[in-house]
C-alpha positions as CSV (number, residue, x, y, z in Angstrom):
1,M,-26.3,9.5,-8.9
2,T,-28.6,6.6,-9.7
3,M,-29.5,3.5,-7.8
4,L,-29.0,0.2,-9.6
5,S,-32.1,-1.9,-9.8
6,K,-32.4,-5.2,-8.0
7,N,-32.2,-7.0,-11.3
8,Q,-29.1,-5.1,-12.4
9,R,-27.3,-6.0,-9.1
10,K,-28.4,-9.6,-9.5
11,L,-27.1,-9.7,-13.1
12,I,-23.7,-8.3,-12.1
13,A,-23.4,-10.8,-9.2
14,S,-24.3,-13.7,-11.5
15,M,-21.3,-13.1,-13.7
16,A,-19.2,-15.1,-11.2
17,Q,-20.7,-18.3,-12.6
18,K,-20.1,-19.6,-16.1
19,K,-23.7,-20.9,-16.5
20,Y,-25.1,-17.4,-16.1
21,R,-22.4,-15.8,-18.3
22,D,-23.5,-18.4,-21.0
23,L,-27.2,-17.9,-20.3
24,H,-27.0,-14.1,-20.7
25,G,-24.2,-14.0,-23.3
26,L,-22.4,-11.5,-21.1
27,F,-19.2,-11.1,-19.1
28,L,-17.9,-8.7,-16.4
29,A,-14.8,-6.4,-16.7
30,E,-13.5,-4.1,-14.1
31,G,-11.1,-1.2,-14.1
32,P,-10.6,1.8,-16.4
33,K,-7.9,0.2,-18.6
34,T,-9.7,-3.1,-19.1
35,V,-13.1,-1.5,-19.8
36,S,-11.5,1.1,-22.1
37,D,-9.5,-1.5,-24.1
38,L,-12.6,-3.6,-24.6
39,I,-14.6,-0.6,-25.9
40,D,-11.7,0.4,-28.1
41,G,-11.6,-3.2,-29.4
42,G,-15.2,-2.9,-30.6
43,I,-16.8,-5.1,-27.9
44,H,-20.2,-3.6,-26.9
45,P,-21.0,-2.9,-23.3
46,R,-24.5,-3.7,-22.1
47,L,-24.1,-1.9,-18.8
48,I,-21.5,0.5,-17.5
49,V,-21.3,1.4,-13.8
50,I,-18.9,4.0,-12.3
51,S,-18.4,5.3,-8.8
52,N,-19.0,9.0,-8.2
53,E,-15.4,9.2,-6.9
54,R,-13.9,8.5,-10.3
55,P,-14.2,10.4,-13.6
56,A,-15.2,8.4,-16.6
57,P,-12.2,7.5,-18.9
58,D,-12.1,9.1,-22.3
59,A,-13.0,5.9,-24.1
60,V,-16.1,5.6,-22.0
61,K,-17.1,9.2,-22.6
62,A,-16.5,8.9,-26.4
63,S,-18.3,5.6,-26.7
64,G,-21.7,7.2,-26.3
65,F,-22.9,4.3,-24.2
66,E,-25.0,5.2,-21.2
67,T,-23.2,5.1,-17.9
68,I,-24.8,4.7,-14.5
69,T,-23.1,6.7,-11.7
70,V,-23.4,5.3,-8.2
71,S,-22.0,6.0,-4.7
72,A,-18.7,4.6,-3.7
73,S,-20.3,2.4,-1.1
74,Q,-22.9,1.0,-3.6
75,F,-20.1,0.3,-6.1
76,E,-18.1,-1.6,-3.5
77,S,-21.1,-3.8,-2.9
78,I,-21.3,-4.9,-6.5
79,S,-17.6,-5.2,-7.4
80,H,-16.1,-8.7,-7.7
81,Q,-12.7,-7.4,-6.6
82,K,-11.1,-7.1,-3.2
83,S,-9.9,-3.6,-4.1
84,P,-12.6,-2.1,-6.4
85,Q,-11.3,0.1,-9.2
86,Q,-14.5,2.2,-9.3
87,L,-15.6,1.2,-12.8
88,L,-17.1,-1.9,-14.2
89,A,-19.1,-3.0,-17.3
90,L,-21.0,-5.9,-18.6
91,F,-20.0,-6.7,-22.1
92,E,-21.6,-8.9,-24.8
93,K,-19.5,-12.0,-25.3
94,P,-17.8,-12.0,-28.7
95,K,-18.4,-15.2,-30.8
96,H,-14.9,-16.2,-31.8
97,T,-14.5,-18.9,-34.3
98,I,-11.2,-20.6,-35.5
99,N,-10.1,-19.1,-38.8
100,N,-8.0,-22.0,-40.2
101,N,-6.8,-20.0,-43.2
102,A,-5.3,-17.3,-41.0
103,I,-3.9,-19.7,-38.4
104,H,-2.1,-21.7,-41.1
105,K,-0.1,-18.5,-41.8
106,E,0.8,-17.5,-38.3
107,L,1.9,-18.6,-34.8
108,A,-0.9,-19.7,-32.5
109,L,-1.1,-21.1,-29.0
110,V,-3.0,-24.3,-28.0
111,L,-3.8,-24.8,-24.3
112,D,-4.6,-28.4,-23.2
113,G,-6.5,-28.3,-19.9
114,V,-5.0,-25.1,-18.4
115,Q,-7.5,-24.6,-15.6
116,D,-6.2,-21.8,-13.4
117,P,-7.9,-18.5,-14.3
118,G,-4.8,-16.6,-13.3
119,N,-2.6,-18.7,-15.6
120,L,-5.0,-18.3,-18.5
121,G,-5.1,-14.5,-18.0
122,T,-1.3,-14.4,-17.9
123,I,-1.0,-16.5,-21.1
124,I,-3.5,-14.2,-22.9
125,R,-1.4,-11.1,-21.8
126,A,1.8,-12.8,-23.0
127,A,0.2,-13.7,-26.3
128,D,-0.8,-10.1,-26.8
129,W,2.7,-8.9,-26.0
130,F,4.3,-11.3,-28.5
131,G,1.8,-10.6,-31.3
132,I,0.0,-13.9,-31.1
133,H,-3.6,-13.3,-32.1
134,T,-5.3,-16.7,-31.5
135,I,-5.4,-19.1,-28.6
136,I,-7.2,-22.5,-29.0
137,C,-8.2,-24.1,-25.8
138,S,-9.5,-27.6,-24.9
139,N,-13.1,-27.6,-23.7
140,D,-12.0,-28.3,-20.1
141,S,-9.7,-25.3,-19.9
142,A,-10.6,-22.3,-17.8
143,D,-13.3,-20.0,-19.1
144,V,-11.8,-16.9,-20.8
145,Y,-14.8,-14.9,-19.5
146,N,-14.2,-15.8,-15.8
147,P,-13.8,-12.4,-14.1
148,K,-10.4,-13.5,-12.7
149,V,-9.2,-14.3,-16.2
150,V,-10.5,-11.0,-17.6
151,Q,-8.8,-9.1,-14.8
152,A,-5.5,-10.9,-15.3
153,T,-5.4,-10.1,-19.0
154,M,-5.1,-6.4,-18.3
155,G,-7.1,-5.6,-21.4
156,A,-5.4,-8.1,-23.7
157,I,-8.6,-10.0,-24.0
158,A,-9.8,-7.2,-26.4
159,R,-7.0,-8.1,-28.9
160,V,-6.5,-11.9,-28.6
161,K,-9.2,-14.3,-29.8
162,V,-9.8,-17.4,-27.6
163,A,-11.8,-20.3,-28.9
164,Y,-12.6,-23.7,-27.5
165,T,-12.7,-27.1,-29.2
166,E,-11.9,-30.8,-28.9
167,L,-8.1,-30.6,-29.3
168,P,-7.2,-34.1,-30.6
169,E,-9.6,-33.8,-33.5
170,Y,-8.7,-30.2,-34.3
171,L,-4.9,-31.0,-34.2
172,L,-5.4,-34.0,-36.5
173,H,-7.3,-31.8,-38.9
174,Y,-4.6,-29.1,-38.7
175,R,-1.9,-31.7,-39.5
176,E,-3.9,-33.0,-42.5
177,Q,-4.4,-29.5,-44.0
178,S,-0.9,-28.0,-43.2
179,T,2.7,-28.9,-43.2
180,N,3.3,-26.6,-40.3
181,P,4.9,-28.0,-37.2
182,V,2.9,-28.6,-34.1
183,Y,5.2,-28.0,-31.1
184,G,4.5,-29.3,-27.6
185,T,6.3,-28.6,-24.3
186,F,7.5,-31.8,-22.5
187,L,10.1,-32.4,-19.8
188,D,11.9,-34.8,-22.2
189,G,11.6,-32.6,-25.2
190,G,14.5,-31.1,-27.2
191,N,16.2,-28.0,-25.9
192,I,14.2,-25.1,-27.3
193,Y,17.3,-23.0,-27.7
194,E,18.8,-25.6,-30.1
195,Q,15.7,-26.4,-32.2
196,T,14.6,-25.0,-35.5
197,L,11.5,-22.9,-34.8
198,S,8.9,-21.9,-37.3
199,Q,6.9,-18.7,-37.3
200,A,3.9,-20.5,-38.8
201,A,3.0,-23.2,-36.3
202,L,1.0,-24.3,-33.3
203,I,2.5,-24.3,-29.8
204,V,0.8,-26.7,-27.3
205,M,1.1,-25.9,-23.6
206,G,-0.3,-28.5,-21.1
207,N,-2.2,-28.7,-17.8
208,E,-0.6,-27.2,-14.7
209,G,-0.1,-30.6,-13.0
210,N,-0.3,-33.3,-15.7
211,G,1.1,-31.6,-18.7
212,I,-0.1,-32.5,-22.2
213,R,-2.5,-35.5,-22.3
214,D,-1.6,-38.5,-24.3
215,S,-4.3,-38.1,-26.9
216,V,-2.9,-34.6,-27.7
217,A,0.7,-35.6,-27.4
218,E,0.2,-38.2,-30.2
219,V,-0.5,-35.3,-32.7
220,V,2.5,-33.2,-31.6
221,S,5.2,-33.3,-34.3
222,H,8.0,-31.5,-32.4
223,K,8.7,-31.9,-28.6
224,I,10.5,-29.1,-27.0
225,T,11.5,-28.1,-23.4
226,I,12.9,-25.1,-21.6
227,P,16.1,-26.4,-20.0
228,S,16.9,-25.9,-16.3
229,Y,20.3,-24.3,-15.5
230,T,20.5,-25.4,-11.9
231,K,23.3,-27.8,-13.0
232,G,22.5,-30.6,-10.5
233,L,21.7,-28.3,-7.7
234,L,18.4,-28.4,-5.9
235,G,15.9,-26.4,-7.9
236,S,12.3,-26.1,-9.1
237,E,10.8,-29.2,-10.6
238,S,8.9,-27.3,-13.3
239,L,7.9,-23.8,-14.4
240,N,4.5,-22.3,-14.0
241,V,2.6,-22.7,-17.3
242,G,2.1,-18.9,-17.6
243,L,5.8,-18.2,-17.2
244,A,6.7,-21.1,-19.5
245,T,4.4,-19.8,-22.2
246,A,6.0,-16.4,-22.1
247,I,9.5,-17.9,-22.3
248,V,8.5,-20.1,-25.3
249,C,6.8,-17.2,-27.1
250,S,9.8,-15.0,-26.5
251,E,12.2,-17.5,-28.1
252,F,10.0,-18.1,-31.1
253,R,9.7,-14.3,-31.7
254,R,13.5,-13.8,-31.1
255,R,14.2,-16.0,-34.2
256,I,12.4,-13.7,-36.6
257,S,15.0,-12.5,-39.0
């Protein structure tokens, strides 16, 4: 076993704050599946730490990257989770850019001010499940490299590219360059189950409390909604954005002939 240095412990702890993730160009991932998926996805670990109570996963062994083994008690002291999974790694942040040529040929998600890390992680996981490879976020959306987001993706962060930009400008540019629809979810939108849905399009999902902001709504070409089936009975006012995104993606993919 090896003792982590003071600087290594400090670096791991600092990953809770975005300014230090940006400063060092690193992010934290915990758990054998998430760490293994990231390594398999070609994302390079800068530091791998494992408890002596857990054998290293095959992906970690095969990677050839140096792994530091520590005691269970030391691992618990550095983990960001309430229930540590005995394996963590610091990874170099990938530099994702928006590939417009690719996006014009496929379905992509756009998130306008989605700020809850758990919701963002769920959306990334749903995108991965439904074969959506790109998510474009407004600059005020949650940071994809927040440890809570990384954890919620369950490894999907290795396969889904997430980029940040000024949405109104980007969407205007998209509309100018492409005839593809830009769908947006609104309470007063058309029933999604009765609409014509394209497999090359953008789908805009809005903020948890305020929905899609006006400056983004102005660029949306097709307003859609998920209808409620409470039939006048007392029911939920709205759906969680993570759940709503999964339903919307499922309906789009169901239409593939």
